[in-house]
N, C-alpha and C positions, 0 to 999 in steps of 0.2 A: 627445383634448384637447391633447396635446403638439403635434400637427401644427397645430391651430388657433392655439395660442400662438406657434408658429414663424412662421406667416403674420402674426400681429399684431405680431411683433417688428419687422417692417419699418416699423411706425408710428413708431418712434423717430426716423426722419428727418423726421417731420412733427408733432412734439410741439406746436408753436405752434398749428397748425391744429386739433389734437385738443383742446387746452385751450380755444380759442375756441369750438369746437363744443359742448363740455360746458357752457361758460358760457352761451351763447345758448339751449341746450336747457333749462337750468334756468330761465332767465328766461321762456322760452316756456311752460313748464309752470306756473310760478307765476301768470302772467297768465291762463292758461287756467283755473286754479283760482279766481282772483278773479272771472272772468266767470261762473262757476257759483254760487259761494257768496255773492256780494254781492247778486245779484238778489232772492232770496227775502226776506232781512232788510230790504232797501230797500223792496220793495213792501209788506211787512208793516208797516213803519213809516209808509209813505205812506198806506195805505188802512185799516188796522185800529186806528190809534191816534188819540186826540183831542188837542186843543190843550193840555189840562192835562198830558198825558203828555210832550208836547214840552217844555213849560216845566220839568217835573221833570228831564228830561235835561239841559237847559241849566243848571239850578240846581246840578247836581253839579260844574260847572266843566269846563274843558278837560282831557280825560283825559291822563294821563301816557303818553307814547309808549314802548312796550316792544316787544321782539321776540317778539310773541305774537299769536295770532288774536284773542283777546278785546280786546287793546289796539287793533288795527286796526278791529274792528267798533265798539267804543265811540267811537273818534275819528270814524269815518264817521257814526255815528248823531248825534253831537253837531253836526257841521257840516251834516248834512242837516236836522236839526231847526231850525237857524238859518235855512236857506233857506225852509223851510215857513212859519215864523212871520213872516219879513220879506217874502217874495215870493209866498207861496201855494203850494198843492200842484201846480198846473199847471207852474209854473216848476221845482219839484222833480222832477216827472216828466220834463220836458225834460232836466234836468241828469243824471238817472239814465240816460236813453236815450243821451245823448251820451257819458257816461262809459263805458257798456258797449261802445259802438262803438269808442271809443278804446282800451279794454283789449283788445278782440279784434284791433284793428289792430296794437297793440304785440305781442300774442301772435304774430301771423302774420309780423310783421317779424323778430322774434327767431327764429321758426321757419325763415324763409328764410335768415337768416344762418347758422343751424346747418347747413342743407343746403349752403350756399355753401362752408363750410369743410370739410365732410365729402367734397365732390367732389374736393378736392385730395388728401385722404388716399386715397380709393378708387382714383383713377387713378394716383396716385404709387406706391402699394403694388404694384399690378399691373405697372406699368412696371419697378419694381425687381425684381420676381419674374421677369419676362421676361429682364431683363439678367443676373440671377444664373444662370438656366438656360442662356442662350447662352454666358456666360463659362465655365460648367462644361463644356458640350459641347466648347468649344475646348480645355479643360484636360485632359479625360479621355484616357487612352491609347487607341491604336488597338485594343488587345485588347478593350476594353469593347464596341466596336461590332460585333465579330465574333459576339457573343452576343445582339445586339439587332436587332429588326426596324426598318428605317429608317422605315417607315410609322407604327409605334407611337411612335417618338421624335417624329415630326412631329405626331402626334395629341396628345402630351403638351405640346409646345411651343405648340400652337394651341388646340385645343378644351378641353383641361384647364385651361389658363391662363384662357381665356374663361369657363369654368365657375366658376372662382374669382372672376372679376370679377362675374359675374351672380348668383352664389349667396351667396358669403361677403361680398364687398365691398358688394353691394347691401344686404345685411342689416346691414352695419356701422353705418349710421345708426340703425337700430332698436336695435342693441345699445348704442349710445351714449345715445340719447334715451329709449327705453322704460323701462329700469330706473330712470332718474331720475323719469320720470312715475309709475311704479308706487310708488316709495318715498315720493314726495310725497303722492300720493293715499292711499296706505296709512296714512301718518302722520296725514293729515286724518281718515280713517275711525276710527282708534284714538282720536283726540281726541274725535270726535263720539259714538262708542259703542264702548267697549272690548269689551263683551259680544258684540255682533254681529260685530265684527271678529275676535275670537277664534274664533267659530264658522266664519267664512269661511276662516280660515287652516287650520282642521281639515279642511274639506271640499276644499280645493284639491289635496292630494296625490293624490286619486282620479283626476281627469282628467290630472294630470301623469304618472302611471305609464302610463296608456293611451297618451298621446302619445309617451312615451319608447320604448315597445315598437314602435310603428309607425315611429318615426324610425330605430331600429336596423335594422329590416327594409329601410327605404328606402335606407340607406347600403350594405347588402350588394348590393341590386339595382343601385345606381348604380355600384359597383365593376365588376360584370359588364358593364354597358353601356359603360363606358369601355374595358374590355379588348376587347370586340367591335368598338368603333369603331376601335381601333388596328389590328385585323386587317383591317377594311375599307380603311383607309388603305394598309396594306401591299399589298393586292390591287390597288388603284388605281395605286400607285407601280410595282409589278411590271408591270402592264399597259402603262403609258405607256412604261416602259423596254424592254419586250419585244414591242412591237407587230409588228415585222418578223417575229419568229419565230412569234408567234401566228397571223398571217395566212399565213405560209409553210407551216405545218403544219395549217392549217384548225382551229385551236384556239379559234375564236371562241365556239362553242357551249359548250365545256368551261369556258372562263373566265367566260362569261355565267352558266352554271348555278352555278359556284362563288361568284360575286359575289352572285347572287340569293338563294342559300341563306343566305349570311352576312348579307346585308342584312335578310332576313326574321327571322332570329334576333335581330339587333340591334333591329329595330323592335318585336318582341314584348317584349324586355327593357325598352325605353324606355316602352312602353305600360304595363307593370306599374309602372314607376317613377313615371310621371305620375299614375296612379290612386292610388297610395299618397300622393303629395305633395298631390294635390287633396283628399284626405280630411282634411287638417289643418284647413282653415278651417271647414267645416261641423261637424266633430267638436268643435273647441274652442268654437265658438259654441253648439252644443247643450249641452255640458257647462257652459259659462258661464251659459247660461239656467237650467239646473238649479240651479246654486249661487245664482243671483239669486232664483229663485222660493222657494227654501228660506229665504233671508234675508227675503223679502217676508212669508212666512208667520209667521216668528218675530218679525220687527219689527212686523208688523201686530198680532200678539197682545200685544206689549209696549205698543203704542199703546192698544189696547182696555183693557189693564190699567192704563193711565195711568202706566206706568213710563218712557215715552218720549214727548216732545212730538210731535204730528203733523207740525209744520213741520220739526222736526229729523229725523224719519224720512224725509220726502220729500227733504230735502237729502242725507241719507245715501245714499238710493237713487240720486239724481242723480250724486253723486260716485262711487259704486260702478259705475254704468253707464259713467262715463268711464274707470274702471279696466279694463273689459272690452276696450276697443279696443287699448290698448298690450299687454295680456296676450295677445290673439289674434295681434297682429303679432309679438310675441316668439316665440310658438309657430311661426308661419310662418317666422320667421328661423331658428329652431332646425332646422326641417325643411330649409330651404335650406342651412344650414351642414352638416348631415349629408350632404346630397347633394354639397356642395362638398368635404367631407373625403375623398370617394372620389378626386376629382381631386388633392387635396393629397397623398394617399398615393402616387399615381403620379408626381407632380412630385418628391416627396421622394426617390424612388428614384434620380433623376438628381442632384439637388442634393447628396445625401449619399453618392453612389457613391464608392468608394475610388479615389483617384488614386495608382496604383502608381508613376508616374514623378514623383518628388518631388525638390525641391532641399534641400540641407542649409541650416542656419541662415545661414551666411556663405559662399556659394559664391564660387569664384575666377572671375575674368573673363579669358578667353583671347582675345586680339585677333589673334594670328598663329599659324601652324603652322610649326614650325622643324625637327623631327627625324623622328619616326615615330609611327605608330599601332600599338598592340600588343594583340592578343587573347590573353588568358592563360587557358587551360583553360576555355573557354566552353561551357556547356550551357544549353539552353533548351527549354521546352515551353509550349504555349499554355494548357494547363490545369494548375493546380498539382497536384502529386502524380501527374501522368501519367508513367508509366514509358516511354512511347513518345516520346523526345525528338526535337524537330525538329532540334536541333543537339546534338552530344555531343563534349566534350573537344576543342574547336577551339583550336589554338595557331597564331597567325599574326602576322607583322610586316609592316608596310607602310611603307617608307621614304619620306621626302619626295621628290616628283618621280617616284615609281615608278608604273607602271601594273600593277594587279593584276586579273586576270580570274577570275571565278567561273563555272564551267561545271558541268553535270550535268543529270540528268533532272529533269522537273517534280516538285516536292515534295521535292527533295533539301536544301532549306534555303538556297538562294542569296540570295533576296530578304530572308529573315529575318535572315541574317547582315549584310547591308548595312543593313537597317533599324535595327540596333543602334548604328550609328555616330552618327546624330542622336538617339539615345535614344527612338525610337518604342517600343522594348521594352528592358527591362533583363534581363540574363541571370539565370537561376536560380542558376547557380554560375559562379565565375570573375570576371575583371575585364577591362575594356577601358580602355586608357590612351592618352592623346594627349600627346606630349612628356613622358611620365613621370607625368602627372596622371590619376588615375581620372576617368572621365566623370562619376561621381556627385558629384564635388567641384566640378564646373564649373557656372557659370550656364548654364541651358539655352539661353537666347537667344544668348549669346556662342558656344556650341558650334555651334548651327545656322547662325550667321552665317558660319561657316567653310566651309559646305558648299552645293553646288549639286546639285540632284536632278532627273533626268529619268526618269520612270517609263515602264513599258511601255504603260500606258493613260494617254494624255495627259489631264491634268485641267485644264480651263479653266473660266472663269467667264463668266456672262452679262453681259459688259461689252465695252468696245472692245478692239481689237487692242493699242493702246498700253498700256492699263491692265493687260492680261493679261501683256504682256512685262515691264512695270515693277512687277509685283505684289510687295508687301512692301517696296518701296524708297521713299524720300522724295526729293522735289525732283529728279526724273529729267529730264534734258534730252532733247529729241526726237532730236538727232543721235546720242546714245548708244544710244537704242532702235533707230534705223535701222541703226547699225553692228552691233549684236547680231543684228538680223534678217538682215543681209547674210551674216554668218558662218554663220548657220543656214540659208542658202539660202531665206529667206522673203520677202525684200524685194520681189522681182519680183511674186509673186502678190498681195502686200498692195497694191501700187500699182494693181493692176487692180480692186480692190474699190471700191464706190461712194464711200465716204468715206475711203478709204485707211486710215491708222493709227487713225482715229476710228470705223471701222465696227464696229458691234456684231456679235459672232460667234454670238449665240444661246445657248440653254441648253446648257452643257457643250461649246460650240463646234460645235453641230450644223449651222451654216451653212457649215462648212468640210469638206473631205475629210479622211480619216484622216491622210494624209501632211502636209497643211497644218497640222492640229492639232499633230502631233508637232513640226513645225518651229517653231511658235510656242512650244511648251514648251521646246525646245532654246534658242531665243533668250532665253527667260526666265532659263535657267541661265547662259547666256553673259554676259548683262547684269550679273548678280550678281557675276561675276568672283571666284569663291571659290577658295581654295587647294586645296580638296578637292572632287572631282567624284564623284558616284554616278550611274552610267548603267545603268539597268535596262532592257535591250533598247531603247536609245534610238533605234535606226534601224529597229525591227521593222515600223513602219507605213509606211515610205517605199517608193516605187517604185525600180527599179534605178538610174535616173539620179540621182534625189534622194539615194538612199542613198549613192552614191559621192561626190557633192559634199559632203553633210553629214559623212560619215565622214572625208573629207579635212580638213574644217574642225575636226572633233573631235580628229583626230590632232594637228593643229597646236596646238590648245588644250591638249591633255593633256601636251604636251612640258614645259611649265613648271608642271604641277600634279600633285598626287597623285590618282590616279584608281582607283576601284573600278568595274569594268565587268562587268555580268552579261550573258552572251550565250548564245543558242542557236545562232546562226550563228557557227561557229568561225572562219570566214574573216575576221571583223571583229576578232579578238583575237590574230592570229598574232604581232604585234609586241609583245605584252605582256611586261613584265619577268618576271612569274611568273604561271602559270596554276594555279588551285586547282580540282581536280576533287572535287566533293562527291557522295557516295552515302549515302543514308539518314541525312543529318545529320552524317556524318563525312568527314574528308579522306581520300580514297582515293589520290590522286596529287597531286604538285605539281612544277612545273618550267617550263621554256620550251617553246614549241611543238615545236621540233625534238627536245628531250630526251624529251618525253612520247610523241611518235610513235615514237621509237627504243625506248622501253620496251615498246611493243606491248600496253598495258593498256587500262584503261577509256577513256582519252582517245582512243586509237587507234581503238577501236570506234565512238565517237561521230563521230570525223572521217570514218571510212570510210563510215558510214551516210549522212552528208551529201554526201560526194563521189559516192557511188553514186546518191543521189537526184538 
């Protein structure tokens, strides 16, 4: 219920439309009730009464208008009697027919306007839900995604949101309109026969309990189906990303069997879910018919005992029959909502996921970098409570304009240490300061504005070369983009592309070679012109000639900037002001290239291995 109310909370942005929907639904139900309840009394007055009875009605005078059914009926009988006496019964019959048509027309006009305004709410709520999820995905720390399947997250963003749209939002109109219809019809039934209505209320809980049990089972099955669909998306995502390896290792049959088995399991789960859902309409109709026939029996007995007028009983059954349709639709809406709540549960896990990287209430804005970056006794593990720290007791100072290189074997913590500078992760213990200010006291956007990052795996977007280089910046001039591309040794190959800087580079830049992608990423960092550079194997994907040219450009660029360079190729960091050698998350050695070689320790072993190779 809480999840359903959470989704409905988005309606607050559309209260005007919600109010108008309720208003028009009330008017629609009232006119629908008039179209039912006015026909029988009118025809009764028209065909079963004589002229003296019409005169007696007129003799009582114009009825006083009150907010009651009796007042409306008396007033209508008065004016209809006038028409019969003055113009004859045929004219009165024409009047009744035209009136009923007009009432039904008004009922459907109001019904349309009710649907007109609910459409704004339905689509608006789903739009807001998508926006909230995407905003949350951008805000969540990188550590969150290391524990989640990418395909499952895509499934939640697409199919689960669509499920909310089709199940919950589609049922929203029923939830707004049908309770109003039920209350108005129920009030009319109580007015017509309290005894029969009391009996009906006593009988209703029996079908309600059965429907509730099936709905609970439906929700459990729906949760399973959403989970299996997320696994399917993950397999598809892995297949598209790893086709080269699948084909190279003749893994087509293995992946096909894996997908087929998972798809079969998902299909079986969906079949069970649809069967349970499809049971709602016939079951509710059957149980409704049982309640109706019970009322017919007891009401018919009351008519035979002359404790209830026959015309009144017929009208009661007519109104009760109108009550069945909205009740059945409400049952179907309940089933749909239960199915949708399975998706809401999965969506909620993202929206309510903990944001470990948080800003304080009034963060400081840092626009320049003046002195130094300091790591004070830093320890970190990806899983809380994990004794196996990725980093342990790191103390490090990086002065302005200095080049600091981080080297070590894979898994030694180099990238994790660098990732703490832009606050992709926060340390479990210790503090990181920039110009004496703890990073946690800074506004995150201002901190990251100080930094340019080039990662080992070049991350590009399905957009033009220009937009990839200018990513994250506003009002960028073309000459600045070209200048950055030249520094990154990318300008020449860009000019050879069909539309030059406006050429689309494809998904993740797959239209480019590895070296070209890396040079575009370097150009992006160059254009940002930050005071602090983080280069995570920035030249690893370049050929020898491009590596030399780009390394020269980066060396010139780093002269006036503070740089943190992660390197496996030790030849690229020989001129670093200080080299930090990491082993198992701890600093094993530190010093200049020559000093470390002279020590003959861990750095010397790494260097000798590369020279030997």
